[in-house]
Structure formats: structure tokens, C-alpha cells
Phi, psi and omega in degrees: 000141179293152181276143176291139178280151178264004181287174187298158177295150180278006184233142183235343180242169188296327180293313181290336177299335182268359186280311188280141184313315185291343181262359185276164175292162186304316183299315179294320178301314181294326180292323177292323176294322177295320177299318177301316180295316180298323179297322181296333177272328185282319183282127178265078182232147173289158184300331183265005179264143177277134176261126178254117187238129176266146175236122183218188179204175177286322183213174182282151177094011182263354177097021182296319181293319177298320178295317179298317179298311184289326177296314179296324180296311183290331176292318177294324179300329181278358177105357178282150175272119193232140174239124174260126182240127175277102180262011173274092186272016177246307178228073181292148181223349184297315181299320180293317180298320184268356180053054175239165181289148180237023182287327180233137181189213186302317183297330177293321176295319183290327177283340179074012184259005183230130178245121179206162179264146181295343179304330180297335185255016178289132182287151176282349183274316177221140181289344180258014179242122182241143182232114180256109180288178184291325189082187180302139183286131182268166177278348185227064185303312184297318180297318180295314183293332180264007186279165175296328178298319178297317178301316181294320179299315180295323178296316180294315180296323184294343179288344185243004184225157174273325179223141169237121181253123181254120174274113188248155177295164179297142184293320186283350186257314178223164186271003188305313182298326180286324182292327181271350186298336180290348182254005183245165180272339180178166184235140171252132181253124180263131182235128179262123182295145181061028183219317183269124177283149185303317184291331177290321178294318179298320179294322177301312181289331176295315179294320178296321179292318179298329179269006177058042180276136176278101180276116183281333180160182182238149173246120178271112184267141180057039179290140180245111178059025175073010182248110184265154173212150182234028188257357188248023179286137184259121184295325182296322178295316179298318180298322179296315180294323180298317179295321181297314178295325181299332178299332182255016183295147178258170186297324185283353181261000181274000000 
């Protein structure tokens, strides 16, 4: 297992203090550990093979990025060599959550114009945990994520890691998560209780099924007493997020 760094925490405000696994309440911490255990049974991979897992949601605001961060963290905590990649090339948030630079990242690899060593993206928390931010935002996110170049990048990266966790945009808003799904081993869908309407969730799973995505399971975020509901979703909030993502829409998604 990689050693914990003694450098300063990657979080400075109260919201981000709740993001990383080690800062969470006991119940949430145990649930992330349970998710880690369940993945080891669900994924049919040899011990020496890298598992590439996407994390998405029906819409924005359900906690997919926080889940991706914590899942990659607990996997690294168990001794696995893990790479977290911010594949939300429209509204990336991993770099902000982790308070790391986002000047160079995934888009530089996809453009092929940047040469760098992964050592640059090694986390200060564990030596076996790496975080690759999005990099500069491109005009064609969906096209890039579904490209042959993306497939090649993932193949090269998978040679050096046990797990690669991809933080992907919401399924119901843009097609990015679906275009890259052909290169991953499975998808985790994050659902926020008292936030996601049932029909939006159904549409999300319909789109995943049409794209033949291997759904590994769901994470219920902010669950209260284990009783979920999907009836209190507010349309105006969804419309606002849809417009926000639309600002970064690419030509092929119109």
C-alpha cells in the first residue's frame, strides 16, 4: 500500500472536507468500502488485468464526481494502483475538488501534443493513487471520448494500473458517457435520493441498455434510512443544468 503523505490536506472549505473518504462519517466510509468489495465480486477480471470503470448519473448534481473520487481513493487505500480520470470535458470538477492544477490533462493526451510522465499526477495522499484532470476543454468532447485515440490512451494507461475510474458526464444530458462506454468494463450509476425523478432514471437506464453498457450497479447518494424515492425532482433545476451543459455542446451532439 502506498504511504500517506504528510503534506497539507487537498481541501480547504467545509464542502470539500466532506468529499474525500477519510473525511466522511463512519457510515459513509463503510459504504464506500462495501462498494469496493462488491466490485471485486462483480468484475470478471484476472488479477493482472486492469479494470476500467465509468461513473455517471442521470443528471448533474447527484454526486457522481464525489463517488468517483471516493471509489478511487478506497481502491488505492486497499493497495491497488489506481488512476482517476476526469472525463467530463464540459464541466470538469475533479481538479477543483482535489485542488490540483488543470492546465494539463486528458485532452492533451487525446490531442497527442503533450508528452509527460504519470508521476506528475501522483496524489499526495497515496503513492499508488493518480489523478488525471480533464485538461483544457475541447470543442468536441463526445467525439474525442468516442475516438480511436481514447481507446489507445486507455489501453496504454491500463498497462500501468489495476483500476482506472472515469468520472463521466450525466447520461440524460449529453452522449459522452455512452460514446466512451465501449472502452470500459462496466458503469456505476449514481442516484441522489429525493432528487432524481423516476422517469429520468428510467430514461437513463434505457439509454444505457440501448448502448449495451454493462451496468455494474447503483450508488444511492444521501439515502435516508435506506428508503429511496424519486418523486421530488425539480424540473427547473434540471432545465438549468441542461442549459449549462448545452453551452459546452459539440457539433456532433446537436
